[in-house]
C-alpha positions as CSV (number, residue, x, y, z in Angstrom):
1,M,-2.1,-44.0,-8.2
2,T,-5.3,-42.0,-7.6
3,R,-5.4,-43.2,-4.0
4,A,-1.8,-42.1,-3.4
5,R,-2.5,-38.7,-4.8
6,C,-5.6,-38.4,-2.6
7,L,-3.5,-39.3,0.5
8,A,-0.8,-36.9,-0.5
9,A,-3.3,-34.1,-0.9
10,L,-4.9,-35.0,2.4
11,A,-1.5,-34.9,4.1
12,L,-0.7,-31.5,2.5
13,S,-4.0,-30.1,3.6
14,I,-3.5,-31.2,7.2
15,A,0.1,-29.8,7.2
16,L,-1.2,-26.5,5.8
17,T,-4.1,-26.1,8.1
18,S,-2.1,-27.1,11.2
19,G,0.6,-24.5,10.3
20,S,3.4,-27.2,10.0
21,T,6.6,-26.2,8.3
22,A,7.3,-29.8,7.2
23,C,7.2,-28.9,3.5
24,A,9.7,-26.1,3.9
25,Q,12.1,-28.3,5.9
26,A,11.7,-31.5,3.9
27,G,14.7,-31.1,1.7
28,A,15.0,-33.0,-1.6
29,Q,12.6,-35.8,-2.4
30,V,12.4,-38.0,-5.4
31,V,8.9,-39.2,-6.4
32,A,8.5,-41.9,-9.0
33,V,5.7,-41.3,-11.5
34,S,4.4,-43.6,-14.2
35,G,7.3,-45.8,-15.0
36,A,10.8,-44.5,-15.3
37,D,10.0,-40.8,-15.0
38,E,11.1,-39.1,-11.8
39,V,10.1,-35.8,-10.3
40,I,12.6,-34.1,-8.1
41,R,11.2,-31.7,-5.5
42,T,13.4,-29.5,-3.5
43,A,12.8,-27.0,-0.7
44,R,15.0,-24.8,1.5
45,S,16.8,-26.9,4.1
46,E,16.9,-24.2,6.7
47,A,13.8,-22.6,8.3
48,P,12.9,-19.1,7.1
49,A,14.4,-16.1,8.9
50,A,12.4,-15.1,12.0
51,S,12.3,-11.5,10.8
52,I,9.9,-12.4,8.0
53,A,6.5,-11.4,9.1
54,V,3.6,-13.4,7.7
55,T,0.6,-11.2,6.8
56,P,-2.7,-12.3,5.4
57,P,-3.0,-11.9,1.6
58,V,-4.7,-8.8,0.4
59,S,-5.4,-7.6,-3.1
60,V,-2.9,-4.9,-4.2
61,P,-3.7,-3.0,-7.3
62,T,-0.8,-2.3,-9.6
63,T,-0.2,1.4,-9.7
64,A,1.1,3.2,-12.8
65,E,4.3,4.0,-10.9
66,T,4.8,0.4,-9.9
67,F,4.0,-0.8,-13.5
68,D,6.5,1.7,-14.9
69,A,9.2,0.5,-12.4
70,I,8.6,-3.1,-13.3
71,S,8.6,-2.3,-17.0
72,N,11.9,-0.5,-16.6
73,A,13.4,-3.5,-14.8
74,L,12.3,-5.8,-17.7
75,D,13.8,-3.3,-20.2
76,A,17.0,-3.3,-18.2
77,A,17.1,-7.1,-18.2
78,A,16.6,-7.1,-22.0
79,E,19.3,-4.4,-22.5
80,A,21.7,-6.3,-20.3
81,W,21.1,-9.5,-22.2
82,S,21.5,-7.8,-25.5
83,S,24.8,-6.1,-24.4
84,G,26.3,-9.6,-24.0
85,D,27.7,-8.6,-20.6
86,V,27.1,-11.5,-18.3
87,E,27.7,-9.5,-15.2
88,A,25.1,-6.9,-16.4
89,V,22.6,-9.7,-16.8
90,M,23.4,-11.1,-13.3
91,A,22.8,-7.6,-11.9
92,T,19.1,-7.9,-12.9
93,Y,18.7,-10.9,-10.6
94,V,18.5,-11.0,-6.8
95,S,21.7,-11.4,-5.0
96,D,20.5,-12.2,-1.5
97,E,17.6,-14.6,-2.1
98,P,17.4,-18.0,-3.7
99,L,17.5,-17.8,-7.5
100,L,16.0,-20.2,-10.0
101,V,16.3,-19.8,-13.8
102,F,15.0,-22.0,-16.5
103,L,16.7,-21.4,-19.9
104,G,14.7,-23.6,-22.3
105,D,14.6,-27.0,-20.6
106,T,17.6,-26.4,-18.4
107,P,17.0,-25.6,-14.8
108,L,19.7,-23.5,-13.1
109,K,19.7,-23.0,-9.3
110,G,21.7,-20.3,-7.8
111,P,23.8,-17.4,-9.2
112,D,26.9,-19.5,-9.9
113,S,25.1,-22.0,-12.2
114,V,23.2,-19.1,-13.9
115,R,26.5,-17.2,-14.5
116,A,28.3,-20.3,-15.8
117,A,25.4,-21.0,-18.3
118,L,25.4,-17.4,-19.5
119,Q,29.2,-17.3,-19.9
120,A,29.0,-20.6,-21.9
121,R,26.3,-19.1,-24.2
122,A,28.1,-15.8,-24.5
123,A,31.2,-17.6,-25.7
124,Q,29.4,-19.2,-28.6
125,P,29.0,-17.6,-32.0
126,G,26.3,-14.9,-31.8
127,G,26.8,-14.5,-28.0
128,L,23.7,-14.0,-25.9
129,G,21.8,-12.5,-28.9
130,Q,19.4,-9.6,-28.9
131,M,16.4,-9.8,-26.6
132,T,13.2,-7.8,-26.8
133,Y,9.6,-8.3,-25.7
134,E,6.5,-8.4,-27.9
135,W,4.1,-8.1,-24.9
136,F,3.8,-8.8,-21.3
137,E,1.3,-8.7,-18.4
138,T,1.8,-8.2,-14.7
139,L,0.2,-9.8,-11.7
140,Q,1.1,-8.1,-8.5
141,F,0.8,-10.2,-5.4
142,D,1.8,-7.6,-2.8
143,V,3.8,-4.3,-2.8
144,N,7.0,-6.3,-3.1
145,T,6.2,-9.2,-5.4
146,T,5.0,-9.4,-8.9
147,V,4.8,-12.0,-11.7
148,V,5.3,-10.9,-15.3
149,S,4.5,-13.2,-18.2
150,G,4.6,-12.6,-21.9
151,R,6.4,-13.2,-25.2
152,V,10.1,-12.7,-25.7
153,V,11.9,-12.3,-29.0
154,M,15.5,-13.5,-29.4
155,R,17.6,-12.6,-32.4
156,R,20.8,-14.5,-32.8
157,E,23.0,-15.2,-35.8
158,G,20.4,-14.0,-38.3
159,K,17.7,-16.2,-36.7
160,T,14.6,-14.9,-34.8
161,D,12.9,-17.0,-32.2
162,R,9.9,-16.2,-30.1
163,G,9.2,-17.8,-26.8
164,L,7.2,-17.3,-23.6
165,F,8.6,-16.1,-20.4
166,T,7.5,-15.8,-16.8
167,R,9.5,-13.8,-14.3
168,V,8.9,-13.3,-10.6
169,L,10.3,-10.0,-9.4
170,R,10.9,-8.8,-5.9
171,R,11.2,-5.2,-4.8
172,T,14.7,-4.7,-3.2
173,E,16.6,-1.7,-1.9
174,D,18.2,-1.6,-5.4
175,G,14.9,-1.7,-7.3
176,W,13.0,-4.6,-8.8
177,R,15.1,-7.8,-9.3
178,I,14.3,-11.2,-10.8
179,V,14.0,-14.1,-8.3
180,H,12.6,-16.7,-10.8
181,D,13.1,-16.6,-14.5
182,Q,11.7,-19.0,-17.0
183,L,12.4,-18.6,-20.7
184,A,10.6,-21.3,-22.8
185,W,11.6,-21.6,-26.4
186,G,10.2,-23.7,-29.2
187,P,11.8,-27.0,-30.2
188,N,13.9,-25.4,-33.0
189,A,15.2,-22.4,-31.0
């Protein structure tokens, strides 16, 4: 197993240093790990648009204005969730980029599967519930991309659960939108 990992790491290093796009074009791949467990890895099946310019990474400090805009986007997402309006929640996500959402241990890929899961939850007693944040931290990668992690509080049917979240947000023409959303709840949530 160790040798296979070393070979995989070497192949990835070679692909990355040679500028190969093999990883992005690989599609889905199932990798067997320790017995019956499987890891499913997916990537975009089409090459990225030619209009995307690749720039070297630079450290971008988060300004107070940017932090406020991101904070407002998170507040809007919590308000939309608490309203119980699935379309209001969907409006906090990107509409023209790939979307990946993890609700607990359920992965949802694309807006249709996210919408269906939210509609199913909204139809249950207690609906979507009331969402607030206890705290969060931001890590801005560039002027258009940030990661926000923290603790979320969910109140539903007289029960309060706390979980951790990580959200990747992109700056769009319509403001900051969520591209990747992971809400991790405890086993009793």
